[in-house]
C-alpha positions, 0 to 999 in steps of 0.5 A: 500499500502506498504510504500517505506523505505527511504534510509539514507542520510548524512546531509552534502550531503542533505544540499548541495542538498538544496543549489542547490535547492535554487539556482534555484529558483532566476535562475528561478525568473530572467529568468521568469522576462526576459520573463515577460518583453518580452511579458509585461505580468508577468502572462503570463510568469509564466503560460508558466514557469509552462506549460514548467515545467509540459512537463518536468516532464512528460517526465521524468515520461515517461523515467524514470523507477522509474517515471513510477512506481510511476505514476502506484501506484498513484490510489493504494495510493489514494484507501489506503488513504496513505495521504489525497487526497488534498495533490495533490493540493499542487501546488496551493500554488505555484501558490498563490506565484506567484500570490502574486509576481505579485500583490505585488512586485511592492508595496513592491519591491523585497527586502521587498518581499523577507524578508516577504516571507522567515519570512513566510518560517521560521515560517511555517516550524517550525510549520510543524517540531514542529507538525509532519506535515511532512514526517519525523514525529516530529522533536525537535525545539531546541533552536539552531535551533530557534537561526539559524532561527533568524539569517538566518532572519537577514542574509536575511535582511543584504543581501537585505538592499542595495535594501531596498531604501525607503521602511523602511520609510514607514513601516505602508503603507507595512503591509498589502501588506506583508501579501501576501508573508508572508503567501505564505511563511507559506504555502510553509513550508506545500507545501514541507511537502505535496510533501515529504509525497507523495514522501515518499509513491510513492518512487519517486519525480515524481508524486508529482512534476507532480501534482505540476505543473498540479495544478499550471498550472491550477490555473495560466491559469484561473487567465490569462484568467481572466486578459486577458478577456478584451483585450486578450494577445499576443502569440508572444514568443521569439525565444531564448530557455533560456527564457523557462528554468524557468520550468526546474529550478522549477522541480529542486527546487520542487523535490529536496525539496520533497526528502529532506523533509524526510531526513532533516526535513522541517526547515533545508531543508527550511533554506538550500534552503534559503541560496541557494536563497542567494548564487544564487542571489549572483552569478546571480549578479555577472554574469548577473547584471540587470540594476544598480544591482551588487554585494554589500559587505552586499550581500556577508556578508549575504550570508556567515551568512546565511550558518553559520545559516544553519550549526547551524541548522544542529547540532543534538539534544545532539551533543557536539558543537565544543566549548564545552569541552570534559569530 
């Protein structure tokens, strides 16, 4: 099958899209969290979120000419072995992330969970770019990018520090539970790369996003069935439409990440999305605070530092830095 040639995307525009994609993630988390509280079952809320996302992307596939073309070329891509067939199972990684949330957020707290997951994302993205696993091929892991990644981790830790509470007092007890979000973060880098490779060959994000939601929905539906086997689940669903927007948020960040992986590389895409998560969380805390949560100075400063880390990571190899003298 002929591979679709990607058009050039300016780095500033790509980073802006990465920020948008990242901002959709805490929005999804907040919506799914509220749905889980209403239903009394976070697994059920996640399954509904994946289900609505699947419906949305199937509708886009039917409505968009590029989506219909992309779906039609799936069999040809598989026959031509344009990529390994198991790339289609990338959605299982998203399901694993959701399952890890349900299993250990109550133990770790959202702040420690976030730090562990972001650390994993950073490590996984560097592995993907350094080995050339992503759709853009091998990308150099320069000293500046390593420094930017370290700064980003510091920015996230700073931003969530008001929520850490007593978690840091017993770090040994948290090490084992932290492995779940950490490994989920590492795998997230590979998920982005697999989705990006599919998008490159299909010429559109639609097929990869369909498979992500279909596989993720299947995994979560099985997990929900196992969980609910003893007593069943209630399907007394809320009537307000906003409870079901989590799937739409998922379509935004999965499809944008798949598109940007080719143009920015997985590491820069991930760092941009992490900064977007911090900014999105900050905006949500300002306009939709939960409980005693509010806007903290540490969160603001950490978010600003994250933007600086993204800017540093975006410097191309060999480019002159602003503070360097011109010859």
